[in-house]
LOLOLO-58129 format. One line per 5 residues: number of its first residue (from 0); their letters; for each residue x, y, z of N, C-alpha, C, O, CB. Coordinates in nm, 4 decimals. Glycine has a CB too. Example, Ala and Ser with C-alpha at 12.3 -4.5 7.8 and 13.67 -1.06 7.14 Angstrom:
BEGIN
0	as	1.3190/-0.5690/0.7800/1.2300/-0.4500/0.7800/1.3200/-0.3300/0.7800/1.4236/-0.3319/0.8465/1.1308/-0.4473/0.9046; 1.2850/-0.2250/0.7080/1.3670/-0.1060/0.7140/1.2900/0.0030/0.7870/1.3409/0.1138/0.8039/1.4084/-0.0598/0.5725
***
This chain:
BEGIN
0	lpvpp	11.1148/14.1965/10.2001/11.0272/14.1939/10.3517/11.0210/14.2648/10.4139/11.1206/14.3076/10.4723/11.0442/14.1277/10.4405; 10.8798/14.3203/10.4352/10.8364/14.3871/10.5348/10.8605/14.3700/10.6780/10.8339/14.2691/10.7433/10.7330/14.3840/10.5190; 10.9200/14.4917/10.7258/10.9895/14.4432/10.8383/10.8281/14.5157/10.9343/10.7693/14.6161/10.8942/11.1909/14.5212/10.8666; 10.7824/14.4300/11.0692/10.6734/14.4814/11.1448/10.7588/14.5887/11.2384/10.8789/14.5830/11.2647/10.5845/14.3555/11.2310; 10.6415/14.7096/11.2903/10.6887/14.7910/11.3297/10.7572/14.6906/11.5091/10.7673/14.5774/11.5564/10.5702/14.9250/11.3151
5	lcews	10.7813/14.8175/11.5381/10.8858/14.7576/11.7081/10.7853/14.7597/11.8064/10.8212/14.7793/11.9225/11.0358/14.8819/11.7853; 10.6803/14.7450/11.7847/10.5917/14.7270/11.8873/10.4985/14.5804/11.8870/10.4034/14.5557/11.9612/10.5041/14.8519/11.8798; 10.5516/14.4999/11.7891/10.5071/14.3843/11.7702/10.6244/14.2821/11.7831/10.6006/14.1683/11.7428/10.4385/14.3835/11.6470; 10.7763/14.3145/11.8459/10.8694/14.3190/11.8580/10.8658/14.2697/12.0373/10.9404/14.2088/12.1139/10.9161/14.4458/11.7945; 10.7381/14.3346/12.0437/10.7372/14.3100/12.2306/10.7779/14.1878/12.3073/10.7098/14.0860/12.2953/10.5928/14.3174/12.2888
10	paprl	10.9319/14.1902/12.4214/10.9408/14.0961/12.4581/10.8644/13.9600/12.5960/10.9075/13.8578/12.6494/11.0338/14.1396/12.4534; 10.7346/14.0406/12.6017/10.6407/13.9610/12.7071/10.5667/13.9086/12.5973/10.5369/14.0190/12.5517/10.5442/14.0497/12.8319; 10.5273/13.8498/12.5392/10.3627/13.7708/12.4801/10.3062/13.8008/12.4848/10.3270/13.9156/12.5239/10.2917/13.6856/12.4987; 10.1538/13.7732/12.4623/10.0795/13.8198/12.5148/10.0106/13.6804/12.5342/10.0521/13.5934/12.4575/10.0267/13.9343/12.4550; 9.9202/13.6461/12.6162/9.9140/13.5160/12.7327/9.8714/13.4449/12.6033/9.9448/13.3489/12.5800/9.7872/13.5141/12.8987
15	hewil	9.7510/13.4684/12.4902/9.6742/13.3381/12.4406/9.8253/13.2499/12.3250/9.8151/13.1300/12.2992/9.4867/13.4073/12.3207; 9.9531/13.3356/12.2700/10.0088/13.3472/12.2028/10.1119/13.2277/12.2683/10.2055/13.1834/12.2017/10.0271/13.4800/12.1749; 10.0820/13.1792/12.4129/10.2346/13.0362/12.4774/10.1335/13.0017/12.5138/10.1054/12.8902/12.4698/10.3934/13.0441/12.6093; 10.0599/13.0446/12.5764/9.9869/12.9205/12.6548/9.9152/12.7624/12.5538/9.9487/12.6466/12.5788/9.8390/13.0112/12.7385; 9.8067/12.8072/12.4343/9.7865/12.7382/12.3684/9.9207/12.6544/12.2892/9.8921/12.5354/12.2753/9.7028/12.8053/12.3101
20	plifv	10.0200/12.6797/12.2502/10.1944/12.5701/12.2623/10.2025/12.5244/12.3542/10.2332/12.4052/12.3504/10.3445/12.6255/12.2607; 10.1810/12.5872/12.4895/10.2455/12.5259/12.5856/10.1358/12.3882/12.6096/10.1859/12.2779/12.6320/10.2730/12.6360/12.7182; 9.9986/12.4028/12.6037/9.9199/12.3219/12.6277/9.9346/12.2125/12.5176/9.8839/12.1015/12.5330/9.7999/12.3836/12.6438; 10.0034/12.2455/12.4091/10.0081/12.1441/12.3056/10.1038/12.0765/12.3134/10.0947/11.9723/12.2483/10.0045/12.1811/12.1878; 10.2356/12.0973/12.3904/10.3247/12.0730/12.4229/10.3458/11.9106/12.5236/10.4015/11.8008/12.5242/10.3474/12.1952/12.4682
25	igvls	10.2574/11.9973/12.5955/10.2355/11.9274/12.7651/10.1444/11.8345/12.6954/10.2124/11.7340/12.6746/10.1521/12.0369/12.9244; 10.0478/11.8196/12.6573/9.9711/11.6821/12.5741/10.0677/11.6230/12.4707/10.1119/11.5141/12.5072/9.8211/11.7289/12.4789; 10.0981/11.6516/12.3897/10.2058/11.5423/12.3081/10.3182/11.4984/12.4119/10.3783/11.3916/12.4004/10.2931/11.6226/12.1615; 10.3359/11.5676/12.4894/10.4905/11.5151/12.5585/10.4155/11.3969/12.7153/10.4961/11.3304/12.7805/10.6191/11.7207/12.6425; 10.2849/11.3928/12.7447/10.2126/11.3209/12.8647/10.1666/11.2315/12.7673/10.1814/11.1159/12.8069/10.0931/11.4016/12.9672
30	sitss	10.1146/11.2388/12.6510/10.1274/11.1082/12.5693/10.2304/10.9606/12.5357/10.2257/10.8393/12.5560/10.1238/11.1603/12.4738; 10.3132/11.0530/12.4778/10.4278/11.0039/12.4575/10.4701/10.9089/12.5931/10.5131/10.7937/12.6000/10.5201/11.1230/12.4241; 10.4381/11.0105/12.6974/10.5072/10.9029/12.8444/10.4512/10.8495/12.8703/10.5006/10.7593/12.9379/10.5472/10.9292/12.9706; 10.3118/10.8419/12.8520/10.1836/10.7956/12.8712/10.2617/10.5903/12.7585/10.2908/10.4811/12.8073/10.0151/10.9558/12.7685; 10.2623/10.6117/12.6941/10.2537/10.5235/12.5808/10.4426/10.4637/12.6301/10.4459/10.3411/12.6400/10.2115/10.6280/12.3895
35	ilktf	10.5471/10.5152/12.6512/10.6628/10.4724/12.6986/10.6228/10.3925/12.8034/10.6368/10.2728/12.7783/10.7543/10.5730/12.7326; 10.5736/10.4198/12.9228/10.5553/10.4248/13.0163/10.4844/10.2560/12.9855/10.5506/10.1569/13.0165/10.4921/10.5608/13.0661; 10.3840/10.2464/12.9400/10.3099/10.1285/12.8940/10.3964/10.0455/12.8314/10.4021/9.9264/12.8621/10.2002/10.1565/12.8065; 10.4684/10.0962/12.7426/10.5437/9.9751/12.6614/10.6202/9.8942/12.7731/10.6203/9.7719/12.7874/10.6620/10.0352/12.5365; 10.7316/10.0571/12.9033/10.8548/9.9650/12.9720/10.7511/9.8703/13.0561/10.7974/9.7569/13.0687/10.9881/10.0658/13.0892
40	ssfwn	10.6448/9.8846/13.1066/10.5676/9.7547/13.1954/10.5489/9.6693/13.1343/10.5576/9.5613/13.1928/10.4434/9.7644/13.2547; 10.5046/9.6661/12.9496/10.4655/9.4893/12.9256/10.6197/9.4091/12.9427/10.6650/9.3043/12.9887/10.3888/9.4500/12.7255; 10.6671/9.5359/12.8717/10.8129/9.4498/12.8676/10.8772/9.4034/13.0268/10.9225/9.2906/13.0461/10.9418/9.5627/12.7865; 10.8740/9.4737/13.0975/10.9085/9.4600/13.2184/10.8270/9.3479/13.2937/10.8674/9.3052/13.4019/10.8992/9.5856/13.2755; 10.6691/9.2835/13.2131/10.5615/9.1843/13.2472/10.6612/9.0785/13.2339/10.7098/9.0068/13.3213/10.4178/9.1737/13.1499
45	lllda	10.6898/9.0832/13.0648/10.7223/8.9379/12.9943/10.8735/8.8803/13.0620/10.9068/8.7618/13.0625/10.7399/8.9615/12.8004; 10.9884/9.0420/13.1414/11.1434/8.9706/13.1647/11.0743/8.8730/13.2664/11.1033/8.7541/13.2789/11.2978/9.0839/13.2397; 10.9586/8.9555/13.3518/10.9725/8.8935/13.5102/10.9159/8.7402/13.4954/10.9348/8.6424/13.5678/10.8640/8.9923/13.6412; 10.8413/8.7547/13.3779/10.7847/8.6161/13.3436/10.8271/8.5204/13.3037/10.7772/8.4093/13.3215/10.7165/8.6107/13.2799; 10.9611/8.5528/13.2215/11.0615/8.4893/13.1724/11.1575/8.4191/13.2741/11.2053/8.3057/13.2734/11.1243/8.5782/13.0953
50	lvr	11.1702/8.5231/13.3615/11.2946/8.4990/13.5162/11.2200/8.4056/13.6064/11.2892/8.3204/13.6622/11.3341/8.6683/13.6335; 11.0746/8.4062/13.6339/11.0012/8.3315/13.7150/11.0508/8.2386/13.6765/11.1525/8.1967/13.7319/10.8720/8.3322/13.7204; 10.9711/8.1464/13.5200/10.9906/8.0088/13.4597/11.1065/7.9515/13.4675/11.1235/7.8397/13.4188/10.9655/8.0033/13.3349
***
């Protein structure tokens, strides 16, 4: 395998190399969290209905 030159192993990545994955990860996490919260709130409403009756 060809080894890239040393300058490509710079410890500080360029801005666009980690901004886009960060935005992607944040979007995925927020959508997962919102779906979990919706499921939990609907489950909680069902539980409260069962307790009230």
